C-alpha positions in Angstrom: -2.7 68.7 16.3 -2.7 65.0 15.4 -0.2 62.2 16.1 0.8 60.4 12.9 1.8 56.7 13.4 4.7 54.9 11.6 3.3 53.5 8.4 0.6 56.1 7.9 0.8 58.8 5.3 -0.2 62.3 6.4 -3.4 62.1 4.3 -4.3 58.7 5.9 -3.8 60.3 9.3 -6.0 63.3 8.5 -8.8 61.1 7.0 -8.7 58.7 9.9 -9.3 61.7 12.3 -12.1 63.0 10.1 -13.8 59.6 10.3 -14.0 60.0 14.1 -15.8 63.3 13.9 -19.4 64.2 13.4 -21.0 63.8 10.0 -20.8 67.6 9.6 -17.0 67.2 9.1 -17.5 65.1 5.9 -17.4 68.1 3.6 -15.1 70.4 5.6 -11.8 71.1 3.9 -8.8 69.7 5.8 -5.1 70.1 5.0 -1.9 69.3 6.8 1.0 71.8 7.2 4.3 70.1 7.0 4.9 66.6 5.6 6.1 63.5 7.6 7.7 60.6 5.8 5.8 57.2 5.9 8.4 55.8 8.3 8.2 58.9 10.6 5.8 59.5 13.4 4.7 62.4 15.6 3.0 65.8 15.4 1.0 66.7 12.3 -0.5 70.1 12.2 -4.0 70.1 10.5 -5.7 73.1 9.1 -9.5 73.1 9.1 -12.0 74.9 6.9 -11.0 78.4 5.8 -7.7 78.1 7.5 -6.6 75.9 4.6 -6.4 79.1 2.6 -3.7 80.4 4.9 -1.3 77.5 4.4 1.6 79.8 3.5 1.5 81.1 7.1 2.6 77.7 8.3 5.3 76.9 5.9 8.3 78.2 7.8 7.6 76.8 11.3 10.5 75.2 13.3 10.4 71.6 14.2 11.9 69.3 16.9 12.6 65.6 16.5 13.7 62.6 18.4 15.5 60.6 15.8 18.0 57.7 15.7 20.7 56.7 13.3 21.7 53.1 12.4 25.4 53.0 11.8 27.0 50.6 9.3 24.0 50.1 7.0 22.7 52.7 4.6 20.0 52.9 2.0 19.0 54.8 -1.1 16.1 56.5 0.8 18.3 57.1 3.9 15.8 55.2 6.0 14.7 51.6 6.5 12.4 51.7 3.4 15.2 51.8 0.9 17.5 49.3 -1.0 20.4 48.7 1.3 24.1 49.3 1.2 26.6 48.2 3.8 29.9 49.3 5.1 32.3 46.3 5.6 34.9 48.5 7.3 33.5 50.4 10.3 36.9 51.1 11.8 37.4 53.9 14.3 40.7 54.8 12.7 39.0 55.5 9.4 36.1 57.3 11.0 38.4 59.6 13.0 40.3 60.5 9.8 37.1 61.3 8.0 35.2 63.1 10.8 36.4 66.6 11.0 37.2 67.1 7.4 33.9 65.7 6.2 31.9 68.0 8.4 33.8 71.1 7.2 33.6 70.0 3.6 29.9 69.5 3.7 29.4 72.8 5.5 31.5 74.7 3.0 34.8 75.0 4.9 38.3 74.7 3.5 39.0 71.2 4.8 38.7 68.3 2.3 37.8 64.7 3.0 41.1 62.8 3.3 41.8 59.9 0.9 40.4 56.6 2.2 43.7 54.9 1.5 45.5 57.1 4.0 43.2 56.1 6.9 43.9 52.4 7.1 46.1 50.7 9.6 47.3 47.2 10.3 46.3 47.6 14.0 42.8 49.1 14.2 40.0 48.6 16.7 36.5 48.4 15.2 33.5 49.9 16.8 32.3 46.5 17.9 35.7 45.7 19.5 35.3 48.8 21.8 31.8 47.9 23.1 33.1 46.0 26.1 35.4 48.9 27.1 32.4 51.2 26.8 30.6 49.4 29.6 33.2 50.6 32.2 33.1 54.1 30.7 29.3 54.2 30.9 29.5 53.7 34.7 31.4 57.0 34.9 29.3 58.8 32.3 26.0 57.6 33.8 26.5 56.5 37.4 22.8 56.7 38.3 21.8 54.2 35.7 21.4 50.5 36.3 23.6 47.9 34.6 20.8 47.2 32.2 20.4 50.9 31.3 24.1 51.5 31.0 24.4 48.6 28.6 22.9 50.7 25.8 25.9 53.0 25.9 28.7 51.9 23.7 32.4 52.7 23.2 33.4 56.0 24.8 35.3 56.8 21.6 32.2 56.5 19.5 30.2 58.6 22.0 32.8 61.3 21.9 32.9 61.3 18.1 29.1 61.5 17.9 28.9 64.3 20.4 31.6 66.3 18.5 29.8 65.8 15.2 26.5 66.9 16.7 28.1 70.1 18.1 29.8 70.9 14.7 26.5 70.5 12.8 24.7 73.1 14.8 24.2 76.3 12.7 23.4 77.1 9.1 23.6 74.0 6.9 22.8 73.1 3.3 21.7 69.5 2.7 20.7 67.8 -0.6 17.1 66.7 -0.8 16.8 62.9 -0.5 16.5 61.3 -3.9 13.2 59.7 -2.7 11.4 62.9 -1.7 8.5 65.0 -3.1 10.7 67.9 -4.0 10.0 68.8 -7.6 12.5 69.4 -10.4 11.2 70.5 -13.7 7.7 69.8 -12.5 8.5 66.2 -11.5 9.2 64.9 -7.9 12.7 63.7 -7.2 11.4 60.2 -6.4 10.0 59.9 -9.9 13.3 60.9 -11.4 15.0 58.3 -9.3 12.6 55.5 -10.1 12.9 56.3 -13.8 16.7 56.0 -13.5 17.1 59.6 -14.8 18.8 61.4 -11.9 21.9 62.0 -14.0 19.9 64.3 -16.2 19.3 66.8 -13.4 21.0 68.7 -10.6 19.6 67.4 -7.2 18.5 70.6 -5.4 19.7 71.5 -1.9 17.9 73.0 1.0 19.4 75.7 3.2 18.3 75.5 6.8 19.4 76.0 10.3 20.0 73.4 13.0 19.4 75.2 16.3 20.3 72.3 18.6 21.5 68.7 18.1 22.1 66.6 21.1 23.2 63.0 21.4 21.0 61.3 24.0 22.1 57.7 24.0 23.8 54.9 21.9 22.3 51.4 21.8 23.8 48.1 20.6 21.3 45.8 18.8 21.9 42.4 17.3 21.9 42.1 13.6 19.0 39.7 13.7 16.9 42.2 15.9 17.8 45.1 13.6 16.5 43.2 10.6 13.4 42.0 12.4 12.5 45.5 13.6 13.1 47.0 10.1 10.8 44.4 8.5 8.2 45.0 11.1 8.0 48.7 10.4 8.0 48.2 6.7 5.0 45.9 7.1 3.1 48.7 8.8 2.7 50.4 5.5 -0.6 49.7 3.7 -0.2 48.2 0.3 -0.1 50.7 -2.6 -2.4 49.5 -5.3 -3.3 52.7 -7.2 -2.4 52.4 -10.9 -1.1 56.0 -10.9 1.6 54.9 -8.4 2.6 51.7 -10.2 6.1 53.1 -10.8 6.9 53.0 -7.1 6.2 49.2 -7.0 4.6 49.4 -3.6 7.6 51.2 -2.1 9.7 48.3 -3.7 8.7 46.5 -0.6 9.4 43.0 -1.8 13.1 43.8 -2.7 13.6 45.9 0.5 12.3 43.1 2.7 14.6 40.7 0.9 17.5 42.9 1.6 16.8 43.0 5.3 16.3 39.2 5.3 19.7 38.8 3.8 21.2 41.1 6.4 19.6 38.8 9.1 21.0 35.7 7.5 24.4 37.2 6.8 24.0 36.5 3.1 23.7 40.2 2.0 26.1 40.9 -0.9 24.7 44.3 -1.9 27.4 46.7 -3.0 30.3 44.3 -2.4 29.4 41.3 -4.5 30.7 37.8 -3.9 33.8 39.0 -2.0 31.8 40.6 0.7 33.0 39.9 4.2 30.9 38.5 7.0 28.6 41.1 8.6 29.0 42.1 12.2 26.9 40.4 14.8 25.5 43.7 16.1 25.1 47.3 15.1 25.1 50.6 17.0 22.1 53.0 16.9 22.7 56.6 18.0 19.8 58.6 19.4 19.5 62.4 19.0 17.2 65.3 19.8 17.2 67.9 17.1 15.6 71.4 16.8 15.8 72.8 13.3 14.2 75.2 10.9 11.5 74.2 8.4 12.5 71.7 5.7 15.4 70.0 7.5 15.2 66.4 6.5 16.2 64.1 9.4 16.9 61.4 6.7 19.5 63.6 5.1 21.0 64.5 8.5 21.2 60.8 9.5 23.1 60.1 6.2 25.4 63.0 6.8 26.2 61.8 10.4 27.3 58.5 8.8 29.3 60.2 6.1 31.1 62.2 8.8 32.0 59.0 10.7 33.1 57.5 7.4 30.4 54.8 7.4 27.0 54.1 5.9 24.0 55.2 8.0 20.3 55.6 7.8 17.5 57.1 9.8 16.3 54.3 12.1 13.4 56.2 13.6 12.1 59.7 13.3 9.5 61.2 15.7 8.4 64.8 15.5 7.9 66.3 19.0 7.3 70.0 18.5 6.1 72.5 15.9 6.2 76.2 16.3 8.7 79.1 16.6 12.0 78.5 18.4 14.0 81.4 19.9 17.7 80.5 19.8 18.7 83.3 22.3 16.4 82.0 25.1 16.4 78.4 23.9 12.7 78.4 24.3 9.6 77.9 22.1 7.9 81.3 21.7 5.0 79.6 19.8 3.9 76.0 20.0 1.0 74.3 18.3 
């Protein structure tokens, strides 16, 4: 079991480990079971020698993740490595109207997402407006924490909404594959269809999976400048892509993505709103979760869905895989761990 770092590809992680072994490993077949996105970190199961021929035995393993969701900013990759979109109206009134209906709609229930025009009010509190009130509530929710620790907890209304959303997402779920993923359609990965501008020609496939557990662990408030700085730092951890065969990807579109985050920091990002865009908030909320799910559950897609359910843009701020094995729902224990 290896620990992949943010910015590494699984292959780079495996080959870096090989380089630390004896020369006898130079010709030994190695394979990894279960992908991790470049922006994700954590456990990577490596098969050695003849075990590589048994890869199918490892395809359906359950996984656990600590992941976080940046609220109010989204991207076309559903993580920090994509071209950005922003939400200029992160009002709680709108989010409350969206929340229950959106979850049921995505999970196949009868409720439909209400019209956005029906959710606006002339007297709304935004998420940011409620942060100060959250400090007092945090003392009741987390009396053992110091003032500094409690400061990461935001509005009690936001916390309640996130906890409810997490509870409602537990169970069978069907999520679309991210447009920037290796899932193939007609023999071509989705990210290639996307980069070629041909997504409209295909039906984006979905993946049926099961979320066994989804728990909100904390909510942090981070300044807009610090958000942009941290995002650019993680993007720069990726090694430059120079292979001619990957030219279509334009080195993860890194130049444009970094420019987007710079504009977020400088409050000059126009993005999807054009010249009429309103001023960006001074800070953003990041919600932290622990998730146990069946194989193939994309945390990026889940982060995007959590934002949709709140009625705002969102992206996976961090993803760290903590467990790989077989999870028993009845006992809430891992019966097999690698």
